[in-house]
Structures are given as structure tokens and as C-alpha cells.
C-alpha positions as CSV (number, residue, x, y, z in Angstrom):
1,M,0.0,0.0,0.0
2,K,2.9,2.4,0.9
3,L,4.5,1.7,-2.5
4,I,1.2,2.4,-4.3
5,C,0.7,5.7,-2.5
6,L,4.3,6.8,-3.3
7,T,3.8,5.8,-7.0
8,F,0.5,7.8,-7.1
9,L,2.2,10.9,-5.5
10,L,5.1,10.7,-8.0
11,S,2.7,10.5,-10.9
12,L,0.7,13.4,-9.6
13,S,3.9,15.4,-9.1
14,L,5.0,14.7,-12.7
15,M,1.5,15.8,-14.0
16,V,1.7,19.1,-12.1
17,N,5.2,19.8,-13.2
18,A,4.3,19.1,-16.8
19,Q,1.4,21.6,-16.6
20,N,3.5,24.2,-14.9
21,N,6.3,23.7,-17.4
22,F,4.0,24.4,-20.3
23,K,4.1,28.2,-19.7
24,A,7.8,28.1,-18.9
25,T,8.5,26.4,-22.2
26,Q,6.3,28.7,-24.2
27,I,7.6,31.9,-22.7
28,K,11.1,31.0,-23.9
29,F,10.0,31.9,-27.4
30,E,10.5,35.6,-28.2
31,R,7.0,36.3,-29.4
32,V,5.4,34.7,-26.5
33,E,7.7,36.5,-24.0
34,K,6.9,39.8,-25.7
35,A,3.2,39.1,-25.7
36,Y,3.3,38.5,-21.9
37,H,5.4,41.6,-21.4
38,E,3.0,43.8,-23.4
39,K,-0.4,42.2,-22.5
40,W,-0.4,40.1,-19.4
41,E,-0.4,42.7,-16.6
42,T,-3.5,44.4,-18.0
43,L,-5.3,41.2,-18.8
44,R,-4.6,39.9,-15.3
45,K,-6.1,43.0,-13.8
46,F,-9.3,42.6,-15.7
47,I,-9.4,38.8,-14.9
48,Q,-9.1,39.6,-11.2
49,A,-11.6,42.4,-11.4
50,D,-14.1,40.1,-13.1
51,G,-13.7,37.6,-10.3
52,F,-12.1,34.7,-12.2
53,G,-9.3,34.3,-9.7
54,D,-5.8,33.0,-10.4
55,Q,-6.8,29.9,-12.2
56,F,-9.6,29.7,-14.7
57,S,-10.7,27.8,-17.8
58,M,-11.6,29.2,-21.3
59,L,-14.0,28.5,-24.1
60,I,-14.1,30.1,-27.5
61,N,-17.1,30.8,-29.6
62,A,-16.7,32.1,-33.2
63,Y,-19.4,33.5,-35.6
64,K,-18.5,33.7,-39.2
65,S,-21.2,36.0,-40.5
66,E,-20.7,38.5,-37.7
67,G,-17.0,38.1,-37.8
68,K,-16.7,37.8,-34.0
69,L,-14.6,35.6,-31.8
70,E,-15.7,35.5,-28.1
71,I,-13.5,34.5,-25.2
72,W,-15.5,33.1,-22.3
73,L,-13.8,32.4,-18.9
74,K,-14.8,30.5,-15.8
75,G,-13.2,30.6,-12.4
76,R,-12.2,27.4,-10.7
77,A,-15.2,27.7,-8.2
78,D,-17.7,28.8,-10.9
79,N,-20.2,26.6,-12.7
80,N,-20.8,28.9,-15.6
81,Y,-18.7,30.8,-18.2
82,K,-18.9,34.6,-18.5
83,L,-18.0,36.6,-21.5
84,F,-14.5,38.2,-21.1
85,R,-13.5,39.6,-24.5
86,T,-14.9,39.8,-28.0
87,Y,-12.5,40.2,-31.0
88,D,-13.2,41.0,-34.6
89,F,-12.0,38.8,-37.4
90,C,-9.7,41.1,-39.5
91,A,-10.2,39.2,-42.7
92,H,-12.7,36.6,-44.1
93,S,-12.5,33.6,-46.4
94,G,-15.2,31.7,-48.2
95,T,-18.9,31.8,-47.6
96,L,-21.4,30.4,-45.0
97,G,-21.4,26.7,-44.8
98,P,-18.8,24.1,-43.5
99,K,-15.4,23.4,-45.0
100,V,-15.7,20.4,-47.3
101,I,-12.5,19.8,-49.2
102,E,-8.9,20.9,-49.3
103,G,-8.5,24.2,-51.0
104,D,-12.1,25.4,-50.9
105,G,-11.2,28.4,-48.8
106,Q,-13.9,27.7,-46.3
107,T,-13.7,28.2,-42.6
108,P,-15.0,25.1,-40.8
109,E,-18.2,25.0,-38.8
110,G,-18.6,22.7,-35.9
111,F,-17.4,21.8,-32.4
112,Y,-13.6,21.6,-32.0
113,Y,-10.8,22.3,-29.5
114,I,-7.3,23.8,-29.5
115,N,-4.7,21.1,-30.3
116,V,-1.6,23.2,-31.3
117,F,0.2,26.1,-29.8
118,N,2.6,27.6,-32.4
119,P,4.9,30.3,-31.0
120,M,6.8,30.5,-34.3
121,S,4.0,30.8,-36.7
122,N,4.2,32.4,-40.1
123,F,1.2,34.4,-38.9
124,H,2.8,35.8,-35.7
125,L,1.2,33.4,-33.1
126,S,-1.3,30.7,-33.9
127,L,-3.6,28.3,-32.1
128,G,-4.5,25.2,-34.1
129,V,-8.0,23.7,-34.2
130,N,-8.5,19.9,-34.5
131,Y,-10.1,20.1,-37.9
132,P,-11.0,17.7,-39.5
133,N,-13.0,15.6,-37.0
134,T,-15.2,12.6,-37.8
135,V,-18.1,14.7,-38.9
136,D,-15.9,16.6,-41.3
137,Y,-14.5,13.3,-42.7
138,A,-18.0,11.9,-43.2
139,R,-19.0,15.1,-45.2
140,T,-15.9,15.0,-47.4
141,G,-16.2,11.3,-48.4
142,K,-13.6,8.7,-49.1
143,D,-12.3,10.1,-52.4
144,R,-11.6,13.7,-51.4
145,R,-9.2,15.3,-48.9
146,P,-10.9,17.5,-46.2
147,G,-7.9,19.8,-45.8
148,S,-6.2,20.6,-42.5
149,D,-4.1,23.3,-40.8
150,I,-7.0,25.5,-39.4
151,Y,-5.8,28.1,-37.0
152,I,-6.7,31.1,-35.0
153,H,-3.8,33.4,-35.9
154,G,-2.5,36.9,-36.5
155,N,-1.3,38.7,-39.7
156,C,-4.8,39.4,-41.1
157,V,-4.8,37.0,-44.0
158,T,-6.7,33.8,-44.4
159,V,-7.7,30.9,-46.6
160,G,-10.1,29.3,-44.2
161,C,-8.6,30.2,-40.8
162,I,-9.8,32.8,-38.3
163,P,-7.4,35.8,-38.5
164,L,-7.1,38.4,-35.8
165,T,-4.6,41.3,-35.7
166,D,-1.2,40.6,-34.2
167,E,-2.1,42.6,-31.1
168,K,-5.3,40.6,-30.5
169,I,-3.8,37.2,-31.1
170,K,-1.2,38.0,-28.4
171,E,-4.0,38.3,-25.9
172,V,-5.8,35.1,-27.0
173,Y,-2.6,33.1,-27.2
174,I,-1.4,33.9,-23.7
175,L,-4.9,33.3,-22.2
176,G,-4.6,29.9,-23.9
177,V,-1.2,29.4,-22.4
178,E,-2.5,30.3,-18.9
179,V,-5.4,27.8,-19.0
180,R,-3.3,25.1,-20.5
181,N,-0.7,25.6,-17.9
182,A,-3.3,25.4,-15.2
183,G,-4.4,22.0,-16.4
184,Q,-7.2,22.6,-19.0
185,E,-6.3,19.9,-21.6
186,R,-9.0,20.9,-24.1
187,I,-10.0,24.5,-24.9
188,P,-13.3,24.3,-26.8
189,V,-13.6,26.2,-30.0
190,N,-17.2,26.3,-31.3
191,I,-17.4,27.7,-34.8
192,Y,-20.9,28.8,-35.9
193,P,-22.0,30.2,-39.2
194,F,-23.9,33.0,-37.4
195,K,-25.6,33.7,-34.1
196,M,-27.9,30.8,-34.3
197,T,-31.2,32.3,-33.2
198,N,-34.4,30.8,-34.8
199,E,-34.8,34.0,-36.8
200,N,-31.2,33.8,-38.2
201,L,-31.5,30.1,-38.9
202,K,-34.7,30.6,-40.9
203,K,-33.2,33.5,-42.9
204,Y,-29.9,31.8,-43.8
205,S,-31.5,28.4,-44.4
206,V,-33.5,30.1,-47.2
207,Q,-30.2,31.3,-48.8
208,F,-28.3,28.1,-48.2
209,P,-31.0,25.3,-48.2
210,A,-28.4,22.5,-48.5
211,Q,-27.0,23.5,-45.0
212,A,-30.3,23.7,-43.2
213,S,-30.1,20.2,-41.6
214,F,-26.5,20.5,-40.6
215,W,-27.1,24.0,-39.1
216,K,-30.0,22.7,-37.1
217,S,-27.6,20.3,-35.3
218,L,-25.2,23.2,-34.6
219,Q,-28.1,25.3,-33.3
220,A,-28.7,22.7,-30.6
221,G,-25.2,23.3,-29.2
222,Y,-25.6,27.0,-29.5
223,L,-28.9,27.1,-27.6
224,A,-27.5,24.8,-24.9
225,F,-24.7,27.2,-24.3
226,E,-27.0,30.2,-24.4
227,Q,-29.2,28.6,-21.7
228,H,-26.6,27.1,-19.4
229,K,-23.3,28.9,-20.2
230,T,-21.4,25.7,-20.0
231,Q,-19.8,23.8,-22.9
232,P,-22.5,21.7,-24.6
233,N,-22.2,18.0,-24.3
234,V,-21.6,17.1,-28.0
235,S,-20.9,13.7,-29.5
236,E,-19.9,12.8,-33.0
237,V,-22.2,9.9,-34.0
238,K,-22.2,8.4,-37.5
239,G,-21.0,11.6,-39.1
240,K,-23.3,13.9,-37.2
241,Y,-23.2,16.1,-34.1
242,V,-25.5,15.0,-31.4
243,V,-26.1,17.4,-28.4
244,K,-27.2,15.7,-25.2
């Protein structure tokens, strides 16, 4: 029993060190260090003023039609997310509707998470999104490539990504580093075609009838978040999103 306890404590210590080392590793990169120097003191003051505490989690909602990216934060003792910042896309690519194949210039639509931190990006700083997922693969089919390399990044150019200014990506990036360092393994990134009210869904479904069924599945996640301010419980089932 003593050996088991010691093994557990050692594993826990290694996990904590790995989390704490994430920020230390990131801040060794010049652009990340500069972002912290320029942005973190002010951001931290607002975080404290808004009551999120020293450790918090993050969720990202993005809306293509409105060109808005929302950062939602939740303190460790909180049950619900609160809106912290809203950033404008500084460029757009493609039209409404999900990304289907490589090279179509479309920004994906669906439920994703951050899977890459790139401190040496060609687009200043960038946060990778785990596109394509199983829903995307099902849409693309066996004989076509769905594409990849979807990021939230700086530099104000895009062929399917979500671009912010360099100044804004600095803030989003270091907020991501903070929550990842505190132990949040997955930062949700929910990308919607528009604010998915019933009125908007009806309007845009007339313009893009082929997307109506897919958008209805996204709306379920949107409405769940609007009601509860928690990440919706979304599963990928047989090529479709199912919100429980």
C-alpha cells in the first residue's frame, strides 16, 4: 500500500510539473515572451476584477457571419462561463457553410478544440484547431481530402482560418497558455456560421438550403450554451453532431 501511495504521488507530481512547465516552455519563445510583457499585466487585472481568480478555464465561440470571436472564462469555483472579451475577425474567407474539401477556402463550422500552440507561426502566433473531426471526414467522403491546418492566428490574411490582428492574437494566445498551464487539456472552439437564433436560422437556411439540416444540429449546441453557459455535451455519432 505504501508503494502504491508513493507511486501515485510521484505520478501526480509529474503531472503538475508538466502543466507548470508548459508556460515556462512557451515563454522561452521571443514572441510569447513579448506578448506576456505587453499584455499580461493588463489582462490579469481585468481577470481579477471580473472575479475569475488566479486559475480559470476558457471557451471560444466564433461566428463567421458576424466576424466575431468570443472568449469566455470560468473561475475554478464557478459553474458557468462569463464573456470576457470579443475580438473582430480582421479578414474573411469563403462563404457560409462548412469546409468540405482541401483548397475550398472555407472556414470550418462545428465543435472543435485547440490542439496546437505555435509560437513561431508564419502568422505571428497561432492556435491550431482539431479540424478535421469525424463529422468533417464523413462530409468529405472517401475520395476527397478534407484539408487541414486550421488556426486562429495573426497577420490578417486567411484561406479558411480565423485571423485576428497581431495585437489581439497576443491576448488570445497567452490566455490559452495560462489555462493550458493550469491544467485545461482541451480548450473548446465552437465555430458557428452565425448567431444561431431561430430568426437567423430561418433566414440563412433560405439562402443556403443545403446546409439547413447541418445548421440545425449546430443550433442545438448554440442554444444549450446560451441557456446554461457551459460547454455543450456534444458527441460525434455516425458523421453527425448529437447534443445531449
